[in-house]
C-alpha positions in Angstrom: 57.1 -8.1 62.7 60.2 -7.0 64.5 60.8 -4.0 66.2 64.0 -2.3 67.8 63.3 0.7 70.1 65.9 2.9 71.4 66.3 5.2 74.2 68.6 6.4 76.4 69.7 9.3 75.0 69.6 13.1 75.8 72.5 15.3 76.6 75.3 15.2 78.7 78.8 17.2 79.0 82.2 16.3 77.8 83.5 13.4 79.6 80.1 11.9 80.5 78.2 8.7 80.0 75.6 7.1 78.2 74.3 3.7 78.4 71.5 3.5 75.2 69.4 0.9 75.0 67.4 -0.9 72.2 65.0 -3.1 73.3 63.6 -5.8 70.4 60.2 -8.3 69.7 59.8 -10.8 67.3 63.6 -11.2 66.8 66.1 -12.8 69.9 69.0 -9.9 70.1 70.9 -12.7 72.3 71.2 -14.8 68.9 71.5 -12.9 66.1 73.5 -10.6 64.6 73.2 -6.7 66.1 74.8 -3.1 65.7 74.7 0.1 66.6 75.1 3.0 64.6 74.9 7.4 64.4 74.5 9.5 62.1 75.8 13.1 62.7 73.8 16.4 61.3 75.6 17.0 57.7 76.8 13.2 57.6 76.1 9.8 56.4 75.6 6.9 58.9 78.3 5.1 60.3 79.2 2.2 62.3 79.5 2.1 66.0 79.0 -0.9 67.6 78.4 -4.7 66.5 77.7 -7.9 68.0 77.6 -11.1 66.5 75.2 -14.2 67.0 77.7 -15.4 68.9 78.5 -12.7 71.5 81.9 -11.1 69.6 82.0 -7.6 69.4 83.8 -5.0 67.9 83.9 -1.4 67.5 84.7 1.6 65.0 87.9 3.1 65.6 86.0 6.5 66.9 84.7 4.9 70.0 87.3 1.6 70.4 88.1 2.0 74.2 84.9 4.2 75.2 82.3 2.2 74.2 80.9 -1.0 74.9 77.7 -3.2 73.3 76.2 -6.1 74.8 73.1 -8.0 75.5 70.2 -9.4 77.9 69.0 -12.2 76.6 66.4 -11.9 80.1 65.1 -8.5 78.8 65.4 -9.1 74.9 67.6 -5.7 74.6 70.6 -4.7 73.2 73.0 -1.6 75.2 75.4 0.6 74.3 77.8 1.9 77.0 79.2 5.0 76.4 81.7 6.6 78.5 84.5 9.8 77.5 81.7 11.1 75.2 83.0 13.6 73.0 81.4 16.8 71.1 81.9 14.3 68.0 79.4 11.8 69.6 77.0 14.0 68.9 74.5 12.2 66.5 71.2 10.4 66.4 72.2 6.6 67.3 70.6 3.6 65.6 70.0 0.1 66.9 69.8 -2.3 63.8 69.2 -6.1 63.8 70.0 -8.8 60.7 68.9 -11.8 59.4 71.7 -12.9 58.5 73.9 -14.6 61.0 78.0 -14.0 60.5 80.3 -14.7 63.0 82.6 -11.3 62.0 81.7 -8.2 62.3 78.9 -6.7 60.2 79.9 -2.7 59.7 78.4 -1.8 57.1 74.4 -0.6 57.0 73.6 -2.8 54.0 73.6 -5.9 56.0 71.0 -5.0 58.7 67.5 -5.7 57.9 65.8 -4.0 60.7 66.4 -0.7 62.8 65.1 1.4 65.1 63.7 4.9 65.3 66.8 6.7 66.6 67.8 8.5 69.9 69.6 11.6 70.3 72.7 12.1 71.8 73.6 15.7 72.3 77.1 16.2 73.9 78.1 19.8 75.2 81.5 21.1 74.5 
């Protein structure tokens, strides 16, 4: 049974930073394809960042240069560090894991099998 639990969301001012965490059980994040997605109010869920089982990372253009995805094998946790936050980053952020092993960017939510419940990030202007 795989479980993903996000944390670290909250209210932050424009230009601020947050680090989102995704604690996993039942699957090893550092040897899996994992990703972060977000859904803003009234919009579809969109890709934010991904990391392959080899550690290769990729980012959506909207967060490139501001976001960093990483994993900690000792804690079996994935992270998303977001800097320079903007009001348009306001969304519920979800972590996801895949049963597939690919060394390419997995930027479609259809490629992921496990999802967390989401954590709200609100950026005030």
